[in-house]
Each structure stands twice: as C-alpha cells, then as structure tokens.
CHARMM-style PDB file with segment names, atoms N, HN, CA, C and O in Angstrom:
ATOM      1  N   MET     1      -4.577   8.735 -12.820  1.00  0.00      PROA
ATOM      2  CA  MET     1      -3.223   8.800 -12.307  1.00  0.00      PROA
ATOM      3  C   MET     1      -2.419   9.768 -13.143  1.00  0.00      PROA
ATOM      4  O   MET     1      -2.639   9.890 -14.348  1.00  0.00      PROA
ATOM      5  N   THR     2      -1.500  10.445 -12.518  1.00  0.00      PROA
ATOM      6  HN  THR     2      -1.321  10.346 -11.540  1.00  0.00      PROA
ATOM      7  CA  THR     2      -0.651  11.362 -13.245  1.00  0.00      PROA
ATOM      8  C   THR     2       0.762  10.826 -13.258  1.00  0.00      PROA
ATOM      9  O   THR     2       1.103   9.942 -12.473  1.00  0.00      PROA
ATOM     10  N   GLY     3       1.572  11.347 -14.132  1.00  0.00      PROA
ATOM     11  HN  GLY     3       1.295  12.066 -14.770  1.00  0.00      PROA
ATOM     12  CA  GLY     3       2.967  10.924 -14.193  1.00  0.00      PROA
ATOM     13  C   GLY     3       3.422  10.816 -15.620  1.00  0.00      PROA
ATOM     14  O   GLY     3       2.822  11.389 -16.529  1.00  0.00      PROA
ATOM     15  N   GLN     4       4.478  10.082 -15.804  1.00  0.00      PROA
ATOM     16  HN  GLN     4       4.965   9.617 -15.066  1.00  0.00      PROA
ATOM     17  CA  GLN     4       5.097   9.952 -17.112  1.00  0.00      PROA
ATOM     18  C   GLN     4       4.364   8.925 -17.959  1.00  0.00      PROA
ATOM     19  O   GLN     4       4.002   7.850 -17.481  1.00  0.00      PROA
ATOM     20  N   GLN     5       4.152   9.268 -19.213  1.00  0.00      PROA
ATOM     21  HN  GLN     5       4.446  10.141 -19.601  1.00  0.00      PROA
ATOM     22  CA  GLN     5       3.554   8.319 -20.148  1.00  0.00      PROA
ATOM     23  C   GLN     5       4.630   7.338 -20.614  1.00  0.00      PROA
ATOM     24  O   GLN     5       5.687   7.753 -21.089  1.00  0.00      PROA
ATOM     25  N   ASP     6       4.365   6.064 -20.479  1.00  0.00      PROA
ATOM     26  HN  ASP     6       3.506   5.727 -20.092  1.00  0.00      PROA
ATOM     27  CA  ASP     6       5.279   5.045 -20.973  1.00  0.00      PROA
ATOM     28  C   ASP     6       5.034   4.891 -22.465  1.00  0.00      PROA
ATOM     29  O   ASP     6       3.940   4.502 -22.874  1.00  0.00      PROA
ATOM     30  N   ALA     7       6.034   5.188 -23.283  1.00  0.00      PROA
ATOM     31  HN  ALA     7       6.922   5.504 -22.951  1.00  0.00      PROA
ATOM     32  CA  ALA     7       5.878   5.238 -24.738  1.00  0.00      PROA
ATOM     33  C   ALA     7       5.466   3.886 -25.321  1.00  0.00      PROA
ATOM     34  O   ALA     7       4.663   3.838 -26.253  1.00  0.00      PROA
ATOM     35  N   GLU     8       6.003   2.788 -24.786  1.00  0.00      PROA
ATOM     36  HN  GLU     8       6.655   2.826 -24.029  1.00  0.00      PROA
ATOM     37  CA  GLU     8       5.716   1.485 -25.358  1.00  0.00      PROA
ATOM     38  C   GLU     8       4.363   0.937 -24.890  1.00  0.00      PROA
ATOM     39  O   GLU     8       3.579   0.461 -25.711  1.00  0.00      PROA
ATOM     40  N   ALA     9       4.081   0.996 -23.597  1.00  0.00      PROA
ATOM     41  HN  ALA     9       4.718   1.382 -22.930  1.00  0.00      PROA
ATOM     42  CA  ALA     9       2.867   0.379 -23.060  1.00  0.00      PROA
ATOM     43  C   ALA     9       1.676   1.324 -23.051  1.00  0.00      PROA
ATOM     44  O   ALA     9       0.532   0.871 -23.048  1.00  0.00      PROA
ATOM     45  N   GLY    10       1.926   2.636 -23.045  1.00  0.00      PROA
ATOM     46  HN  GLY    10       2.856   3.004 -23.047  1.00  0.00      PROA
ATOM     47  CA  GLY    10       0.845   3.591 -23.017  1.00  0.00      PROA
ATOM     48  C   GLY    10       0.247   3.784 -21.630  1.00  0.00      PROA
ATOM     49  O   GLY    10      -0.804   4.408 -21.487  1.00  0.00      PROA
ATOM     50  N   SER    11       0.910   3.251 -20.610  1.00  0.00      PROA
ATOM     51  HN  SER    11       1.763   2.744 -20.726  1.00  0.00      PROA
ATOM     52  CA  SER    11       0.397   3.391 -19.247  1.00  0.00      PROA
ATOM     53  C   SER    11       1.101   4.546 -18.541  1.00  0.00      PROA
ATOM     54  O   SER    11       2.107   5.060 -19.030  1.00  0.00      PROA
ATOM     55  N   THR    12       0.566   4.951 -17.385  1.00  0.00      PROA
ATOM     56  HN  THR    12      -0.251   4.533 -16.987  1.00  0.00      PROA
ATOM     57  CA  THR    12       1.175   6.030 -16.633  1.00  0.00      PROA
ATOM     58  C   THR    12       1.875   5.482 -15.404  1.00  0.00      PROA
ATOM     59  O   THR    12       1.461   4.470 -14.839  1.00  0.00      PROA
ATOM     60  N   VAL    13       2.941   6.160 -14.995  1.00  0.00      PROA
ATOM     61  HN  VAL    13       3.278   6.982 -15.454  1.00  0.00      PROA
ATOM     62  CA  VAL    13       3.684   5.801 -13.808  1.00  0.00      PROA
ATOM     63  C   VAL    13       3.459   6.911 -12.798  1.00  0.00      PROA
ATOM     64  O   VAL    13       3.852   8.052 -13.040  1.00  0.00      PROA
ATOM     65  N   ALA    14       2.837   6.601 -11.675  1.00  0.00      PROA
ATOM     66  HN  ALA    14       2.518   5.674 -11.478  1.00  0.00      PROA
ATOM     67  CA  ALA    14       2.532   7.600 -10.659  1.00  0.00      PROA
ATOM     68  C   ALA    14       3.752   7.849  -9.791  1.00  0.00      PROA
ATOM     69  O   ALA    14       4.468   6.916  -9.427  1.00  0.00      PROA
ATOM     70  N   LEU    15       3.986   9.113  -9.462  1.00  0.00      PROA
ATOM     71  HN  LEU    15       3.404   9.871  -9.758  1.00  0.00      PROA
ATOM     72  CA  LEU    15       5.058   9.473  -8.536  1.00  0.00      PROA
ATOM     73  C   LEU    15       4.476   9.614  -7.147  1.00  0.00      PROA
ATOM     74  O   LEU    15       3.352  10.086  -6.977  1.00  0.00      PROA
ATOM     75  N   VAL    16       5.242   9.204  -6.159  1.00  0.00      PROA
ATOM     76  HN  VAL    16       6.155   8.820  -6.297  1.00  0.00      PROA
ATOM     77  CA  VAL    16       4.853   9.317  -4.763  1.00  0.00      PROA
ATOM     78  C   VAL    16       6.010   9.955  -4.016  1.00  0.00      PROA
ATOM     79  O   VAL    16       7.167   9.593  -4.229  1.00  0.00      PROA
ATOM     80  N   CYS    17       5.701  10.911  -3.135  1.00  0.00      PROA
ATOM     81  HN  CYS    17       4.761  11.205  -2.961  1.00  0.00      PROA
ATOM     82  CA  CYS    17       6.725  11.595  -2.358  1.00  0.00      PROA
ATOM     83  C   CYS    17       7.448  10.590  -1.469  1.00  0.00      PROA
ATOM     84  O   CYS    17       6.812   9.772  -0.805  1.00  0.00      PROA
ATOM     85  N   ALA    18       8.777  10.651  -1.457  1.00  0.00      PROA
ATOM     86  HN  ALA    18       9.294  11.316  -1.996  1.00  0.00      PROA
ATOM     87  CA  ALA    18       9.579   9.760  -0.631  1.00  0.00      PROA
ATOM     88  C   ALA    18       9.440  10.085   0.849  1.00  0.00      PROA
ATOM     89  O   ALA    18       9.724   9.234   1.692  1.00  0.00      PROA
ATOM     90  N   GLY    19       9.010  11.304   1.186  1.00  0.00      PROA
ATOM     91  HN  GLY    19       8.780  11.996   0.502  1.00  0.00      PROA
ATOM     92  CA  GLY    19       8.907  11.702   2.578  1.00  0.00      PROA
ATOM     93  C   GLY    19       7.547  11.480   3.210  1.00  0.00      PROA
ATOM     94  O   GLY    19       7.463  11.084   4.373  1.00  0.00      PROA
ATOM     95  N   CYS    20       6.473  11.729   2.458  1.00  0.00      PROA
ATOM     96  HN  CYS    20       6.541  12.051   1.513  1.00  0.00      PROA
ATOM     97  CA  CYS    20       5.138  11.671   3.067  1.00  0.00      PROA
ATOM     98  C   CYS    20       4.139  10.837   2.272  1.00  0.00      PROA
ATOM     99  O   CYS    20       2.962  10.800   2.633  1.00  0.00      PROA
ATOM    100  N   ASP    21       4.562  10.175   1.214  1.00  0.00      PROA
ATOM    101  HN  ASP    21       5.517  10.206   0.920  1.00  0.00      PROA
ATOM    102  CA  ASP    21       3.718   9.299   0.393  1.00  0.00      PROA
ATOM    103  C   ASP    21       2.586  10.019  -0.321  1.00  0.00      PROA
ATOM    104  O   ASP    21       1.597   9.386  -0.690  1.00  0.00      PROA
ATOM    105  N   ARG    22       2.706  11.327  -0.527  1.00  0.00      PROA
ATOM    106  HN  ARG    22       3.509  11.842  -0.227  1.00  0.00      PROA
ATOM    107  CA  ARG    22       1.706  12.102  -1.269  1.00  0.00      PROA
ATOM    108  C   ARG    22       1.905  11.846  -2.766  1.00  0.00      PROA
ATOM    109  O   ARG    22       3.043  11.760  -3.228  1.00  0.00      PROA
ATOM    110  N   SER    23       0.814  11.724  -3.530  1.00  0.00      PROA
ATOM    111  HN  SER    23      -0.110  11.794  -3.155  1.00  0.00      PROA
ATOM    112  CA  SER    23       0.935  11.534  -4.975  1.00  0.00      PROA
ATOM    113  C   SER    23       1.335  12.856  -5.630  1.00  0.00      PROA
ATOM    114  O   SER    23       0.864  13.923  -5.235  1.00  0.00      PROA
ATOM    115  N   LEU    24       2.204  12.774  -6.629  1.00  0.00      PROA
ATOM    116  HN  LEU    24       2.587  11.907  -6.949  1.00  0.00      PROA
ATOM    117  CA  LEU    24       2.783  13.953  -7.274  1.00  0.00      PROA
ATOM    118  C   LEU    24       2.673  13.869  -8.785  1.00  0.00      PROA
ATOM    119  O   LEU    24       2.596  12.784  -9.362  1.00  0.00      PROA
ATOM    120  N   GLU    25       2.667  15.037  -9.411  1.00  0.00      PROA
ATOM    121  HN  GLU    25       2.729  15.918  -8.942  1.00  0.00      PROA
ATOM    122  CA  GLU    25       2.751  15.085 -10.873  1.00  0.00      PROA
ATOM    123  C   GLU    25       4.204  15.122 -11.315  1.00  0.00      PROA
ATOM    124  O   GLU    25       4.560  14.544 -12.341  1.00  0.00      PROA
ATOM    125  N   ASP    26       5.042  15.803 -10.542  1.00  0.00      PROA
ATOM    126  HN  ASP    26       4.752  16.273  -9.709  1.00  0.00      PROA
ATOM    127  CA  ASP    26       6.474  15.848 -10.805  1.00  0.00      PROA
ATOM    128  C   ASP    26       7.215  16.150  -9.513  1.00  0.00      PROA
ATOM    129  O   ASP    26       6.610  16.578  -8.530  1.00  0.00      PROA
ATOM    130  N   CYS    27       8.512  15.929  -9.512  1.00  0.00      PROA
ATOM    131  HN  CYS    27       9.004  15.582 -10.310  1.00  0.00      PROA
ATOM    132  CA  CYS    27       9.332  16.145  -8.327  1.00  0.00      PROA
ATOM    133  C   CYS    27       9.504  17.647  -8.088  1.00  0.00      PROA
ATOM    134  O   CYS    27       9.824  18.387  -9.018  1.00  0.00      PROA
ATOM    135  N   ALA    28       9.295  18.102  -6.848  1.00  0.00      PROA
ATOM    136  HN  ALA    28       9.036  17.501  -6.093  1.00  0.00      PROA
ATOM    137  CA  ALA    28       9.437  19.527  -6.524  1.00  0.00      PROA
ATOM    138  C   ALA    28      10.895  19.963  -6.526  1.00  0.00      PROA
ATOM    139  O   ALA    28      11.174  21.152  -6.679  1.00  0.00      PROA
ATOM    140  N   PHE    29      11.822  19.043  -6.362  1.00  0.00      PROA
ATOM    141  HN  PHE    29      11.595  18.077  -6.238  1.00  0.00      PROA
ATOM    142  CA  PHE    29      13.234  19.396  -6.321  1.00  0.00      PROA
ATOM    143  C   PHE    29      13.834  19.510  -7.715  1.00  0.00      PROA
ATOM    144  O   PHE    29      14.524  20.485  -8.014  1.00  0.00      PROA
ATOM    145  N   CYS    30      13.581  18.534  -8.564  1.00  0.00      PROA
ATOM    146  HN  CYS    30      13.021  17.742  -8.321  1.00  0.00      PROA
ATOM    147  CA  CYS    30      14.217  18.532  -9.890  1.00  0.00      PROA
ATOM    148  C   CYS    30      13.242  18.760 -11.037  1.00  0.00      PROA
ATOM    149  O   CYS    30      13.675  18.885 -12.183  1.00  0.00      PROA
ATOM    150  N   ASP    31      11.933  18.819 -10.769  1.00  0.00      PROA
ATOM    151  HN  ASP    31      11.580  18.717  -9.839  1.00  0.00      PROA
ATOM    152  CA  ASP    31      10.887  19.035 -11.773  1.00  0.00      PROA
ATOM    153  C   ASP    31      10.799  17.939 -12.826  1.00  0.00      PROA
ATOM    154  O   ASP    31      10.246  18.164 -13.903  1.00  0.00      PROA
ATOM    155  N   GLU    32      11.334  16.759 -12.535  1.00  0.00      PROA
ATOM    156  HN  GLU    32      11.783  16.576 -11.661  1.00  0.00      PROA
ATOM    157  CA  GLU    32      11.261  15.644 -13.471  1.00  0.00      PROA
ATOM    158  C   GLU    32      10.013  14.809 -13.192  1.00  0.00      PROA
ATOM    159  O   GLU    32       9.646  14.601 -12.035  1.00  0.00      PROA
ATOM    160  N   VAL    33       9.370  14.338 -14.241  1.00  0.00      PROA
ATOM    161  HN  VAL    33       9.668  14.507 -15.181  1.00  0.00      PROA
ATOM    162  CA  VAL    33       8.178  13.505 -14.081  1.00  0.00      PROA
ATOM    163  C   VAL    33       8.527  12.040 -13.847  1.00  0.00      PROA
ATOM    164  O   VAL    33       7.647  11.242 -13.523  1.00  0.00      PROA
ATOM    165  N   ASP    34       9.787  11.678 -14.007  1.00  0.00      PROA
ATOM    166  HN  ASP    34      10.502  12.326 -14.271  1.00  0.00      PROA
ATOM    167  CA  ASP    34      10.212  10.296 -13.795  1.00  0.00      PROA
ATOM    168  C   ASP    34      11.340  10.206 -12.773  1.00  0.00      PROA
ATOM    169  O   ASP    34      12.204   9.335 -12.880  1.00  0.00      PROA
ATOM    170  N   CYS    35      11.340  11.087 -11.797  1.00  0.00      PROA
ATOM    171  HN  CYS    35      10.638  11.795 -11.711  1.00  0.00      PROA
ATOM    172  CA  CYS    35      12.372  11.123 -10.757  1.00  0.00      PROA
ATOM    173  C   CYS    35      12.354   9.818  -9.960  1.00  0.00      PROA
ATOM    174  O   CYS    35      11.283   9.326  -9.607  1.00  0.00      PROA
ATOM    175  N   GLY    36      13.503   9.268  -9.683  1.00  0.00      PROA
ATOM    176  HN  GLY    36      14.373   9.668  -9.970  1.00  0.00      PROA
ATOM    177  CA  GLY    36      13.600   8.029  -8.924  1.00  0.00      PROA
ATOM    178  C   GLY    36      13.343   8.201  -7.438  1.00  0.00      PROA
ATOM    179  O   GLY    36      12.992   7.238  -6.758  1.00  0.00      PROA
ATOM    180  N   CYS    37      13.512   9.411  -6.923  1.00  0.00      PROA
ATOM    181  HN  CYS    37      13.797  10.194  -7.476  1.00  0.00      PROA
ATOM    182  CA  CYS    37      13.298   9.688  -5.502  1.00  0.00      PROA
ATOM    183  C   CYS    37      12.544  11.009  -5.387  1.00  0.00      PROA
ATOM    184  O   CYS    37      13.067  11.986  -4.850  1.00  0.00      PROA
ATOM    185  N   ALA    38      11.326  11.033  -5.889  1.00  0.00      PROA
ATOM    186  HN  ALA    38      10.901  10.239  -6.325  1.00  0.00      PROA
ATOM    187  CA  ALA    38      10.529  12.263  -5.937  1.00  0.00      PROA
ATOM    188  C   ALA    38      10.196  12.768  -4.541  1.00  0.00      PROA
ATOM    189  O   ALA    38      10.048  11.989  -3.600  1.00  0.00      PROA
ATOM    190  N   VAL    39      10.080  14.089  -4.427  1.00  0.00      PROA
ATOM    191  HN  VAL    39      10.200  14.722  -5.192  1.00  0.00      PROA
ATOM    192  CA  VAL    39       9.754  14.713  -3.148  1.00  0.00      PROA
ATOM    193  C   VAL    39       8.782  15.864  -3.406  1.00  0.00      PROA
ATOM    194  O   VAL    39       8.906  16.580  -4.399  1.00  0.00      PROA
ATOM    195  N   CYS    40       7.811  16.033  -2.498  1.00  0.00      PROA
ATOM    196  HN  CYS    40       7.710  15.451  -1.691  1.00  0.00      PROA
ATOM    197  CA  CYS    40       6.842  17.116  -2.651  1.00  0.00      PROA
ATOM    198  C   CYS    40       7.464  18.433  -2.183  1.00  0.00      PROA
ATOM    199  O   CYS    40       8.540  18.437  -1.584  1.00  0.00      PROA
ATOM    200  N   TYR    41       6.792  19.537  -2.457  1.00  0.00      PROA
ATOM    201  HN  TYR    41       5.919  19.534  -2.943  1.00  0.00      PROA
ATOM    202  CA  TYR    41       7.314  20.857  -2.112  1.00  0.00      PROA
ATOM    203  C   TYR    41       7.493  21.007  -0.605  1.00  0.00      PROA
ATOM    204  O   TYR    41       8.504  21.545  -0.153  1.00  0.00      PROA
ATOM    205  N   ARG    42       6.524  20.539   0.173  1.00  0.00      PROA
ATOM    206  HN  ARG    42       5.703  20.102  -0.194  1.00  0.00      PROA
ATOM    207  CA  ARG    42       6.610  20.659   1.631  1.00  0.00      PROA
ATOM    208  C   ARG    42       7.820  19.895   2.177  1.00  0.00      PROA
ATOM    209  O   ARG    42       8.566  20.437   2.993  1.00  0.00      PROA
ATOM    210  N   CYS    43       8.024  18.675   1.753  1.00  0.00      PROA
ATOM    211  HN  CYS    43       7.419  18.235   1.090  1.00  0.00      PROA
ATOM    212  CA  CYS    43       9.156  17.876   2.227  1.00  0.00      PROA
ATOM    213  C   CYS    43      10.488  18.438   1.709  1.00  0.00      PROA
ATOM    214  O   CYS    43      11.504  18.361   2.400  1.00  0.00      PROA
ATOM    215  N   CYS    44      10.483  18.996   0.508  1.00  0.00      PROA
ATOM    216  HN  CYS    44       9.658  19.059  -0.053  1.00  0.00      PROA
ATOM    217  CA  CYS    44      11.685  19.612  -0.041  1.00  0.00      PROA
ATOM    218  C   CYS    44      12.110  20.804   0.810  1.00  0.00      PROA
ATOM    219  O   CYS    44      13.289  20.948   1.133  1.00  0.00      PROA
ATOM    220  N   ARG    45      11.155  21.658   1.174  1.00  0.00      PROA
ATOM    221  HN  ARG    45      10.197  21.541   0.912  1.00  0.00      PROA
ATOM    222  CA  ARG    45      11.463  22.816   2.018  1.00  0.00      PROA
ATOM    223  C   ARG    45      11.978  22.398   3.380  1.00  0.00      PROA
ATOM    224  O   ARG    45      12.912  23.005   3.903  1.00  0.00      PROA
ATOM    225  N   ALA    46      11.386  21.375   3.955  1.00  0.00      PROA
ATOM    226  HN  ALA    46      10.628  20.881   3.529  1.00  0.00      PROA
ATOM    227  CA  ALA    46      11.834  20.888   5.266  1.00  0.00      PROA
ATOM    228  C   ALA    46      13.245  20.308   5.173  1.00  0.00      PROA
ATOM    229  O   ALA    46      14.051  20.497   6.083  1.00  0.00      PROA
ATOM    230  N   ALA    47      13.548  19.608   4.089  1.00  0.00      PROA
ATOM    231  HN  ALA    47      12.893  19.454   3.349  1.00  0.00      PROA
ATOM    232  CA  ALA    47      14.852  18.973   3.925  1.00  0.00      PROA
ATOM    233  C   ALA    47      15.982  19.988   3.775  1.00  0.00      PROA
ATOM    234  O   ALA    47      17.096  19.742   4.239  1.00  0.00      PROA
ATOM    235  N   ILE    48      15.709  21.126   3.132  1.00  0.00      PROA
ATOM    236  HN  ILE    48      14.804  21.325   2.756  1.00  0.00      PROA
ATOM    237  CA  ILE    48      16.774  22.116   2.955  1.00  0.00      PROA
ATOM    238  C   ILE    48      16.752  23.184   4.038  1.00  0.00      PROA
ATOM    239  O   ILE    48      17.535  24.133   3.993  1.00  0.00      PROA
ATOM    240  N   GLY    49      15.861  23.036   5.008  1.00  0.00      PROA
ATOM    241  HN  GLY    49      15.225  22.266   5.045  1.00  0.00      PROA
ATOM    242  CA  GLY    49      15.862  23.918   6.164  1.00  0.00      PROA
ATOM    243  C   GLY    49      15.107  25.219   6.011  1.00  0.00      PROA
ATOM    244  O   GLY    49      15.270  26.112   6.843  1.00  0.00      PROA
ATOM    245  N   GLU    50      14.287  25.365   4.984  1.00  0.00      PROA
ATOM    246  HN  GLU    50      14.154  24.639   4.308  1.00  0.00      PROA
ATOM    247  CA  GLU    50      13.506  26.590   4.810  1.00  0.00      PROA
ATOM    248  C   GLU    50      12.245  26.579   5.657  1.00  0.00      PROA
ATOM    249  O   GLU    50      11.649  27.629   5.894  1.00  0.00      PROA
ATOM    250  N   SER    51      11.843  25.427   6.105  1.00  0.00      PROA
ATOM    251  HN  SER    51      12.327  24.574   5.911  1.00  0.00      PROA
ATOM    252  CA  SER    51      10.623  25.304   6.899  1.00  0.00      PROA
ATOM    253  C   SER    51      10.943  24.440   8.101  1.00  0.00      PROA
ATOM    254  O   SER    51      10.909  23.212   8.022  1.00  0.00      PROA
ATOM    255  N   MET    52      11.254  25.086   9.216  1.00  0.00      PROA
ATOM    256  HN  MET    52      11.282  26.084   9.280  1.00  0.00      PROA
ATOM    257  CA  MET    52      11.636  24.366  10.415  1.00  0.00      PROA
ATOM    258  C   MET    52      10.758  24.797  11.584  1.00  0.00      PROA
ATOM    259  O   MET    52      10.224  25.906  11.600  1.00  0.00      PROA
ATOM    260  N   ASP    53      10.615  23.904  12.559  1.00  0.00      PROA
ATOM    261  HN  ASP    53      11.048  23.003  12.546  1.00  0.00      PROA
ATOM    262  CA  ASP    53       9.908  24.239  13.782  1.00  0.00      PROA
ATOM    263  C   ASP    53      10.715  25.284  14.556  1.00  0.00      PROA
ATOM    264  O   ASP    53      11.940  25.319  14.441  1.00  0.00      PROA
ATOM    265  N   PRO    54      10.049  26.137  15.343  1.00  0.00      PROA
ATOM    266  CA  PRO    54      10.781  27.091  16.168  1.00  0.00      PROA
ATOM    267  C   PRO    54      11.709  26.378  17.132  1.00  0.00      PROA
ATOM    268  O   PRO    54      11.410  25.280  17.602  1.00  0.00      PROA
ATOM    269  N   VAL    55      12.843  27.014  17.423  1.00  0.00      PROA
ATOM    270  HN  VAL    55      13.086  27.906  17.042  1.00  0.00      PROA
ATOM    271  CA  VAL    55      13.826  26.412  18.317  1.00  0.00      PROA
ATOM    272  C   VAL    55      13.265  26.300  19.735  1.00  0.00      PROA
ATOM    273  O   VAL    55      13.452  25.282  20.401  1.00  0.00      PROA
ATOM    274  N   HSD    56      12.583  27.337  20.189  1.00  0.00      PROA
ATOM    275  HN  HSD    56      12.431  28.164  19.648  1.00  0.00      PROA
ATOM    276  CA  HSD    56      12.019  27.341  21.525  1.00  0.00      PROA
ATOM    277  C   HSD    56      10.489  27.411  21.442  1.00  0.00      PROA
ATOM    278  O   HSD    56       9.924  27.968  20.500  1.00  0.00      PROA
ATOM    279  N   ALA    57       9.849  26.839  22.439  1.00  0.00      PROA
ATOM    280  HN  ALA    57      10.308  26.386  23.204  1.00  0.00      PROA
ATOM    281  CA  ALA    57       8.391  26.821  22.449  1.00  0.00      PROA
ATOM    282  C   ALA    57       7.807  28.232  22.532  1.00  0.00      PROA
ATOM    283  O   ALA    57       6.703  28.464  22.038  1.00  0.00      PROA
ATOM    284  N   HSD    58       8.513  29.165  23.138  1.00  0.00      PROA
ATOM    285  HN  HSD    58       9.409  28.977  23.540  1.00  0.00      PROA
ATOM    286  CA  HSD    58       8.007  30.527  23.279  1.00  0.00      PROA
ATOM    287  C   HSD    58       8.340  31.392  22.067  1.00  0.00      PROA
ATOM    288  O   HSD    58       7.969  32.566  22.029  1.00  0.00      PROA
ATOM    289  N   GLY    59       9.037  30.828  21.069  1.00  0.00      PROA
ATOM    290  HN  GLY    59       9.338  29.875  21.100  1.00  0.00      PROA
ATOM    291  CA  GLY    59       9.304  31.546  19.827  1.00  0.00      PROA
ATOM    292  C   GLY    59      10.514  32.461  19.855  1.00  0.00      PROA
ATOM    293  O   GLY    59      10.686  33.246  18.923  1.00  0.00      PROA
ATOM    294  N   GLY    60      11.343  32.403  20.854  1.00  0.00      PROA
ATOM    295  HN  GLY    60      11.203  31.765  21.611  1.00  0.00      PROA
ATOM    296  CA  GLY    60      12.485  33.325  20.960  1.00  0.00      PROA
ATOM    297  C   GLY    60      13.813  32.728  20.897  1.00  0.00      PROA
ATOM    298  OT1 GLY    60      14.814  33.439  20.979  1.00  0.00      PROA
TER     299      GLY     60
END
C-alpha cells in the first residue's frame, strides 16, 4: 500500500480517489499524501473542465 507513513503506528494510509475509487500515492490537485478528499489526475481534469465530452455527436 502507498500513502502517508503514520509516525506513531508505522502503518500506511492508502489514498483513494473520491471520484473513481482508484488507489493513489498522492492527490493530483494538491499533491498532498494525506489529502482528506484526494482526486486522481483524470477526475481532476474532468472537474475543472479540461477534459470534457464533445458537445455534439458529430464533433462540431
């Protein structure tokens, strides 16, 4: 498992994308390993509108 090392227990905390449940090493939005609402790169791009479906089926 990847994630933040817990200093006291020595265990790892795995991050999971809030949008698609993909396991992550760190949040793609804030680059934190202990983000409370981690998101993967694909979901981050979709959320800010950089990766959207075409408006029309014919692409125009």
